[in-house]
N, C-alpha and C positions, 0 to 999 in steps of 0.2 A: 457265570461264563457268558451267557445271553446277555448279561448286560452288559457286559464287555465289547460285546458283536455291535448290541447296538447302539452305544454310544458312539463305536468306529464310523459304521454307516451314517452317524446323524452329520458327524466331523466332515466325511466325504463330500455329502451331500453340501453343506453351507461351503466346502473351500473348494465348491462347483458354482454355486450363487454367487460366493465371491469373485470369480474369475468371469462368470457372465457379465458383473457387476461393473468391473472394470474394463472391459469390452466396450460395454455399450457409452462407458464413459468418453474411452477415443475416441468415439464421432461427435464428441458433442465438440462446438468451439472451445478454441482454446485464449487463454489470455494472455492480453500483448499491453508492454511495457512501455511508456515513453519517459524519459527524462529530459528535466532540464536544468542548464547548468548559470551560477553566479559565482564571483569571487568569492572563496569559504561557504558556497554553499549548493547542495543538490538537494530538485527533487524530486519524484518517480509518482505518475502516474497509470495503475496497474486497470484494465479494463477485461473483464472477464463477463460476461453475457448483458447483462443490469448491472451489476454489482461495479461502481466505482469507488480507489483505494487511493491514496494518495500516503507516501511516506517522505516523512523529510531529510537530511544529513548537511550538519556541519562542521567544517574542521574545525582545527584548531590555528588558535591565530598565531600558533609559536611561541614561544616560553615559556611561564608559567599557563594549570589552566586558570581560566578564565569563567566568569561569568557570562551569559548570553539570556537574555527572552527571545523565546521564538514564537512564532503564527506560521500552525501551517491551515489549510483554507483549501475547501474541496468545494466546485461551483459548477455553474453553468457559463456557456459562452454568451447568454442572454445578461447576464447579470444576478441570478440567483443564488442563494449561498446553500449546499446543499450539507457544509458538515466544516467544524472548527475546532481548532485546540489553540489553545494561548497558556504557556509554561512558561516557568525560569530554568534553567540548572547550567551548571559549571562543566563547559566543555575542556575534558579530556587530552593531551596529548595526541590520542588518534584519534579525536572527532563525538561527536556524538548521532545516536538517531532517534527521530522525533516521527510520533506516530505507531501504526497508521492511523488515520480518520478514512472511514467507511459509509458511502450510501449507495441508494441504489438509484442509478440518475433515470429520467426520464425521458420515454421512446422519443427519437428527433431532435435531442436537444445534445449539442457539441457537451464535453465539460472540460475545465480546467483546474488544474492545482495551480497554487503560490506557496513557496513556506520565503519567511520571513528569518534574517535572523540580526538583531540588534546585540552590539555592542558596547561599552562605555567607551566615550570619545572618537568612535566610528559611525561612518552616515550606514542606515541600516542597507541592508544586501537582501535582496528577493531573485531566489529563482523560480522562473513561471514554465507551463507547461498546458499548452491544448488537446485537444484530440478533436478528432472529426465525430459528426452525430452517430449516437449509440442505436441498435434496433436497425 
């Protein structure tokens, strides 16, 4: 019986810590997401403090699923590269998501994200987005 009471007391103490932690987290800055669009492509850039992450989405070209190559880049407005992912995949009828890629952003620097989709017989399409300096 004593062990059961001790477990209940420990559980109550831990749930109290969890509540305090959640309250403290609410006071922290929240993440912001900004998206850029191009025909057949979308890129979204999320900034949460100094953490930057980018995710790309390619829509289908209509008709049957088609192979495409993708480049998802995260960089600085000064031209520096933070992270990049290159890959190829079949884009199904509902579209496909690429990424995310993430990196710590340098303080005082704007952040950019670019998502390029290349399909056979079509010119590449690039969606871009930029946000002002972080920190």
